Structures are given as C-alpha cells and as structure tokens.
Wavefront OBJ file of the C-alpha trace (Angstrom):
o trace
v -14.747 32.264 6.206
v -18.000 33.326 7.787
v -20.000 35.301 5.209
v -23.064 37.369 6.125
v -25.298 38.338 3.246
v -27.797 41.206 3.598
v -31.373 40.641 2.468
v -31.388 40.795 -1.381
v -27.529 40.280 -1.688
v -26.197 38.548 -4.815
v -22.800 36.950 -5.519
v -21.950 37.289 -9.247
v -21.381 34.281 -11.429
v -18.086 32.483 -10.459
v -16.185 29.273 -10.970
v -14.711 26.809 -8.507
v -11.266 25.467 -9.406
v -11.358 23.510 -6.259
v -14.025 22.397 -3.826
v -16.343 24.698 -1.969
v -18.330 23.640 1.042
v -21.027 25.928 2.328
v -22.872 25.491 5.604
v -25.921 27.714 6.010
v -25.962 28.716 9.681
v -28.836 31.365 9.561
v -31.332 32.461 6.830
v -31.248 30.953 3.407
v -29.589 31.339 -0.019
v -30.346 29.974 -3.437
v -28.767 29.349 -6.743
v -29.902 27.737 -10.175
v -29.748 24.280 -8.518
v -31.986 24.995 -5.434
v -32.997 26.684 -2.234
v -30.842 26.160 0.921
v -32.188 26.876 4.281
v -30.558 26.972 7.645
v -28.815 23.633 8.252
v -28.171 22.888 4.570
v -24.631 21.846 3.455
v -23.758 22.414 -0.142
v -20.672 21.130 -1.921
v -19.554 22.614 -5.262
v -16.938 20.301 -6.960
v -13.988 21.426 -8.971
v -15.044 22.970 -12.219
v -18.548 23.834 -11.166
v -19.860 27.475 -11.518
v -22.983 29.439 -10.214
v -24.250 32.663 -8.873
v -25.871 33.016 -5.425
v -28.726 35.128 -4.123
v -29.987 35.438 -0.596
v -33.521 36.913 -0.537
v -33.820 37.149 3.395
v -30.166 37.422 4.110
v -27.981 34.752 5.605
v -24.944 33.696 7.524
v -22.782 30.869 6.040
v -19.482 29.117 6.711
v -17.576 28.836 3.484
v -14.616 26.553 3.016
v -12.584 26.692 -0.171
v -9.386 24.817 -1.008
v -8.647 27.167 -3.846
v -9.878 30.766 -4.474
v -12.997 31.210 -6.588
v -12.689 32.856 -10.060
v -15.179 35.479 -11.100
v -16.600 34.887 -14.499
v -19.111 36.378 -16.826
v -22.412 34.440 -17.119
l 1 2 3 4 5 6 7 8 9 10 11 12 13 14 15 16 17 18 19 20 21 22 23 24 25 26 27 28 29 30 31 32 33 34 35 36 37 38 39 40 41 42 43 44 45 46 47 48 49 50 51 52 53 54 55 56 57 58 59 60 61 62 63 64 65 66 67 68 69 70 71 72 73
C-alpha cells in the first residue's frame, strides 16, 4: 500500500504478526527506535510492535504479509 501521512499524523500502537517492510519515499517518519528520512527502509519482524509519527508528513510504501493488529500501549 502507498500511505500518505499529513504533517503531525500518528499511527496508534500496533503489533505485527508478520513482517512489515516500509520504504520512505518522501518526507520522514519516526518511532521509538529512530528517525527515518526519505530513502529509508524499515523492517519490522513478526511479533514486533510500535506506534509511528510523521512530524513533516510523508509518503511510504508499506508491504505486509499479514494484517497489523491494533493494540493498547
């Protein structure tokens, strides 16, 4: 999926039952593990969890092999 985040957008805490691959195409996003600018590739392995924020907005290509599960923090 192509996901476009507006400036200040947040994705609530969620868990990955399968792999997630994120390619940051424009802008940037961040989570508790770091800051990811244009050109970054992130891999979240099965069982990982996080929330995501994009201060300036971004466009990412997201590839999941299983749907994410929304979870309380």
